[in-house]
C-alpha positions in Angstrom: 146.4 103.6 72.6 146.7 101.0 75.3 144.6 97.8 75.4 142.8 99.2 78.5 142.0 102.4 76.6 140.6 100.4 73.7 138.4 98.4 76.0 137.0 101.6 77.7 136.3 103.1 74.2 134.5 99.9 73.1 132.3 99.9 76.3 131.5 103.5 75.7 130.5 102.8 72.1 128.3 99.9 73.2 126.5 102.0 75.8 126.1 104.8 73.3 124.3 102.6 70.7 122.1 101.1 73.4 123.6 97.7 74.2 122.9 96.8 77.8 125.6 95.2 79.9 124.3 93.3 82.9 125.6 91.0 85.5 122.5 88.9 85.4 119.4 88.7 83.2 116.2 86.6 83.7 114.6 86.3 80.3 110.9 85.3 80.7 109.6 84.2 77.3 110.3 85.1 73.7 109.5 84.3 70.0 111.4 81.5 68.2 111.1 81.2 64.4 109.8 84.7 63.8 110.9 87.6 61.6 111.0 91.4 61.9 107.6 92.9 62.5 106.4 95.2 59.7 107.2 98.8 60.5 103.5 99.8 60.6 102.5 97.1 63.1 103.0 96.6 66.8 103.5 100.3 67.5 101.8 99.7 70.9 104.3 97.0 72.0 106.0 97.8 75.3 109.3 96.4 76.6 109.1 95.9 80.4 112.2 95.7 82.6 112.4 95.3 86.3 115.7 95.8 88.0 117.4 96.1 91.3 120.6 97.6 89.7 122.3 94.2 89.5 119.7 91.8 88.0 116.9 92.3 85.4 113.7 90.6 84.4 112.4 91.3 80.9 108.8 91.0 79.6 106.5 92.4 76.9 103.2 94.2 77.1 100.6 96.1 75.1 99.4 99.6 75.5 95.6 99.4 75.6 95.1 103.0 77.0 97.3 106.1 77.4 97.7 105.1 81.1 97.5 101.3 81.1 99.7 98.4 79.8 98.2 94.9 79.6 100.7 92.1 80.5 101.2 88.9 82.4 101.0 88.9 86.2 104.1 86.9 86.6 106.1 89.7 85.0 105.5 91.9 88.1 108.5 92.4 90.3 107.6 94.0 93.6 110.6 93.0 95.7 112.4 95.4 98.1 114.9 97.5 96.0 113.3 96.7 92.7 111.8 99.2 90.2 109.9 98.5 87.0 110.2 100.5 83.8 108.2 100.5 80.5 109.9 101.5 77.3 107.4 102.7 74.7 108.0 103.2 71.0 110.5 100.4 70.6 109.1 99.5 67.2 110.1 100.2 64.5 113.7 100.6 65.7 116.0 102.9 63.8 119.7 102.2 63.3 122.1 104.4 65.2 123.4 105.8 62.0 119.9 107.1 61.1 119.4 108.4 64.6 122.7 110.2 64.4 121.6 112.0 61.2 118.0 112.7 62.5 117.5 112.4 66.3 113.8 113.1 65.9 113.4 109.5 64.5 113.9 108.2 68.1 110.4 107.5 69.4 111.6 105.5 72.4 110.5 106.7 75.8 111.3 105.0 79.1 108.8 105.6 82.0 108.6 104.2 85.5 105.6 101.9 86.2 103.7 103.6 89.0 101.3 100.8 90.0 99.8 97.5 89.1 96.4 95.8 89.3 95.9 92.0 89.4 92.8 90.0 88.6 91.9 88.0 91.7 89.9 84.9 90.8 88.5 82.1 93.1 91.5 81.4 95.3 93.8 82.4 92.5 95.6 85.4 91.0 95.3 84.7 87.3 98.3 85.5 85.0 97.0 88.8 83.7 97.5 92.3 85.0 97.4 96.0 84.2 100.4 98.2 84.8 99.9 101.9 85.3 102.1 104.6 83.9 101.9 108.4 83.7 99.2 109.2 81.1 100.0 111.0 77.8 97.5 111.7 75.1 98.3 110.5 71.6 100.1 107.2 72.5 99.7 104.3 70.0 97.3 101.7 71.5 95.9 98.4 70.4 92.2 97.8 70.1 90.5 95.7 72.6 88.8 92.5 71.3 85.5 92.0 69.7 84.4 89.1 71.9 81.5 88.3 69.7 84.0 87.2 67.0 87.0 85.7 68.7 89.7 83.5 67.0 88.6 79.9 66.9 90.5 76.6 66.6 92.3 76.7 63.2 92.4 80.5 62.9 95.8 82.2 62.6 96.9 84.8 65.1 100.1 86.8 65.5 102.6 86.9 68.4 105.6 89.1 69.0 108.6 89.5 71.2 112.2 90.4 71.6 114.3 87.3 71.3 114.3 83.5 71.3 115.4 83.3 67.7 118.2 80.9 68.6 118.1 77.5 70.4 120.6 74.9 71.2 120.6 71.2 70.2 118.4 70.3 73.2 115.8 72.9 72.3 116.7 75.4 75.1 116.8 79.1 74.2 120.3 80.5 73.7 121.2 84.0 75.2 120.7 87.1 73.1 118.0 89.4 71.8 117.4 90.5 68.2 117.8 94.1 67.1 114.2 94.3 65.9 110.9 93.1 67.4 110.1 89.7 66.1 106.6 88.6 64.8 105.3 85.2 64.0 102.0 83.6 63.0 100.6 80.7 65.0 97.4 78.6 64.8 94.8 78.4 67.6 94.6 74.8 68.9 92.6 72.9 71.4 94.1 73.2 74.9 93.2 69.5 75.4 93.0 69.0 79.2 93.7 65.2 78.8 97.2 65.6 77.4 100.5 65.6 79.3 100.4 69.4 79.1 97.2 69.7 81.2 99.0 71.2 84.2 101.0 73.6 82.1 100.0 77.2 82.8 98.1 76.2 85.9 98.0 79.9 86.8 95.6 80.3 83.9 92.2 78.6 84.5 91.5 76.1 81.7 88.4 77.9 80.4 90.3 81.2 80.2 93.1 79.8 78.0 93.9 80.5 74.4 96.4 77.8 73.2 98.7 78.2 70.2 100.9 75.9 68.2 102.9 76.1 64.9 105.6 74.0 63.4 109.1 75.6 63.9 107.5 78.6 65.7 107.2 79.1 69.4 107.2 81.8 72.2 110.3 81.8 74.4 111.8 83.5 77.4 111.4 87.2 77.2 107.9 87.3 75.5 105.7 86.9 78.5 103.0 89.6 78.6 103.1 90.3 74.9 99.8 90.4 72.9 98.2 87.8 70.8 96.7 89.7 67.8 93.7 88.7 65.6 92.1 91.1 63.1 94.2 93.9 64.6 92.8 93.4 68.1 94.3 91.9 71.2 92.8 88.5 72.2 95.5 87.0 74.3 98.4 87.7 76.7 101.4 85.3 76.5 101.7 83.3 79.6 103.3 79.8 79.5 105.6 77.9 77.1 107.1 74.4 77.3 110.7 74.2 78.6 111.9 72.9 75.2 111.0 74.8 72.1 108.2 73.4 69.9 107.3 70.5 72.3 103.7 71.6 73.2 101.1 74.2 72.8 101.8 77.7 74.1 99.3 78.8 76.7 98.1 82.4 76.6 95.4 84.2 78.6 92.2 84.7 76.8 91.5 88.5 77.1 87.8 88.1 76.5 87.4 86.3 79.8 88.6 89.4 81.6 86.9 92.3 79.7 84.6 93.3 82.5 87.6 93.7 84.8 89.7 95.5 82.2 86.9 98.0 81.4 86.3 98.7 85.0 90.0 99.6 85.5 90.6 101.7 82.4 87.2 103.4 82.4 85.7 103.2 85.9 82.5 105.0 84.7 81.8 102.2 82.2 80.6 99.7 85.0 82.6 97.0 83.2 80.9 97.5 79.8 
């Protein structure tokens, strides 16, 4: 077999097992210092990809309804020629050997995003949105928060995403995504408006922030839009991270600040309750 034939065979094998080859990828934020999520958790996590056929942008999201995905507004790509897709059932991921033996183990399903709804504040579009997909009963969803008992400063929450497990000597994220969804625990901290991070995440009003920090753990490019989980409920949406890993609090959007809007969208008859 010639060298060219070997190369073609290798490319075919890579495509067959699901490795994406792209000419350009914009990775938005992802987890550093995490480990594989337990197989029974994060079944509602969604991988979001926008593409124009040449470039891609990657984000995370959480199914909160059979029709609606909660994510960050800056993940939205609505440029001419771009389409956005949601891949459901990405976790737990099965090895290609197991899938070859039993194709029914493959729960992944890619659907096109059909619409999006932003939260419009006072002269702002806050960094939270709902993406609409064709509904299907029986989908795994995450519970909405109990806002009477939210995580407080010092409490431990869980974040998750697809990547950011490697950084270089300057603290910048190196390319590459893990095979499995990564989870990590972080502590809720004071967002402290007087620190040098005060302007970080300016697209999230200060009173609507949920800030997180943990030694040797951070959210990195590729994790934007993923859920912050406490007591098996979603309380935050990953929004902003420092440029260098572990150099400041991660800013997430406090879901409780937007519950009236969320309820009005996913259940119009609820009148926001």
